[in-house]
C-alpha positions in Angstrom: 40.9 -88.5 -68.3 38.9 -88.9 -71.4 35.6 -90.2 -69.2 36.1 -87.3 -67.5 35.8 -85.2 -70.7 32.8 -87.1 -71.6 31.0 -86.4 -68.1 31.9 -82.7 -68.1 30.0 -82.7 -71.6 27.1 -84.2 -70.3 27.0 -81.7 -67.5 27.3 -78.9 -70.3 24.6 -80.6 -72.4 22.3 -81.0 -69.2 22.7 -77.3 -68.5 22.1 -76.3 -71.9 18.8 -78.1 -71.6 17.7 -76.8 -68.1 19.1 -73.1 -68.8 18.5 -72.6 -72.8 21.3 -69.7 -72.8 20.9 -67.2 -75.4 23.0 -66.7 -78.5 25.1 -64.3 -76.6 25.6 -66.2 -73.6 26.8 -69.3 -76.0 28.9 -66.9 -77.7 30.8 -65.6 -74.4 31.3 -69.3 -73.3 33.0 -70.2 -76.8 35.1 -67.0 -76.3 35.9 -68.0 -73.0 37.2 -71.6 -73.9 39.1 -70.1 -76.9 41.1 -67.9 -74.1 41.1 -70.9 -71.9 42.7 -73.4 -74.2 45.9 -71.8 -75.0 46.5 -70.8 -71.5 45.9 -74.4 -70.3 48.1 -75.9 -73.0 50.8 -73.8 -71.8 50.2 -74.6 -68.1 50.5 -78.2 -69.0 53.4 -77.9 -71.2 55.4 -76.0 -68.3 54.0 -77.9 -65.2 51.6 -80.7 -65.6 51.3 -80.9 -61.7 50.5 -77.4 -61.4 47.7 -78.1 -64.3 46.3 -80.9 -62.2 46.0 -78.6 -59.3 44.5 -75.9 -61.0 41.9 -77.9 -62.4 41.4 -79.7 -59.2 40.7 -76.0 -57.3 38.2 -75.4 -60.2 36.5 -78.3 -59.3 36.6 -77.4 -55.7 34.9 -74.2 -56.8 32.3 -75.7 -58.6 31.6 -78.2 -55.7 30.7 -74.9 -53.3 29.0 -73.3 -56.2 26.8 -76.4 -56.7 26.2 -76.6 -52.9 25.1 -72.7 -52.9 22.9 -73.9 -55.6 21.3 -76.8 -53.5 20.8 -74.3 -50.6 18.7 -71.7 -53.0 16.6 -74.7 -54.4 15.7 -75.5 -50.9 14.9 -72.1 -49.9 12.7 -71.8 -52.7 14.7 -69.3 -54.6 15.2 -71.4 -57.5 12.5 -73.6 -58.7 13.1 -77.4 -58.4 11.8 -78.0 -61.9 11.7 -81.4 -63.5 15.0 -82.6 -64.8 15.8 -82.8 -68.6 15.6 -86.3 -69.9 19.3 -86.2 -71.1 20.0 -86.2 -67.4 17.7 -89.0 -66.4 19.0 -91.0 -69.0 22.8 -90.5 -68.5 22.5 -90.4 -64.4 20.1 -93.1 -64.4 17.7 -90.9 -62.5 13.9 -91.8 -61.3 11.6 -90.7 -64.2 10.2 -88.1 -61.3 13.7 -86.6 -61.0 14.0 -82.6 -60.4 16.7 -80.3 -60.7 17.7 -81.0 -56.9 18.6 -84.4 -58.0 20.5 -83.3 -61.2 22.5 -80.5 -58.8 23.4 -83.6 -56.4 24.7 -85.9 -59.2 26.6 -83.1 -61.1 28.2 -81.7 -57.7 29.1 -85.7 -56.9 31.2 -85.6 -60.5 32.7 -82.6 -59.7 34.1 -84.0 -56.3 35.4 -86.9 -58.2 37.3 -84.9 -60.5 38.6 -82.6 -58.1 39.9 -85.5 -55.8 41.1 -87.4 -59.3 43.2 -84.3 -60.5 44.5 -83.7 -56.9 46.0 -87.7 -57.4 47.3 -86.8 -60.8 48.9 -83.9 -59.4 50.3 -86.0 -57.1 51.7 -88.8 -59.1 53.3 -86.2 -61.6 55.0 -84.7 -58.6 56.2 -88.4 -57.4 57.4 -89.2 -60.9 54.7 -92.1 -61.4 
């Protein structure tokens, strides 16, 4: 699970480099995290299996959204800019990697996170 958190942190740092959010946008993210943390903590304390399923479904939505993002890049709606160096370093992307390459590896990570959380939920349900 710690590796997953570190990986999600790299997603955040990568998108921060690409998107360059405003102070308002950053504030909104922090506020959402403040609201989400007690909710998820309570959910996990009540039912770890449900909490893992919830995360898996969030990850599934992320996979869908990254697929739509790829489609927008492919259709020219979003510019396929150079990948930030942090992404090239973390995912060992080629020096000429583009945004599309970043979206592909991040989406693959989200698939892995989704599947892991479904496995965790099943193990908790089975008492393992």
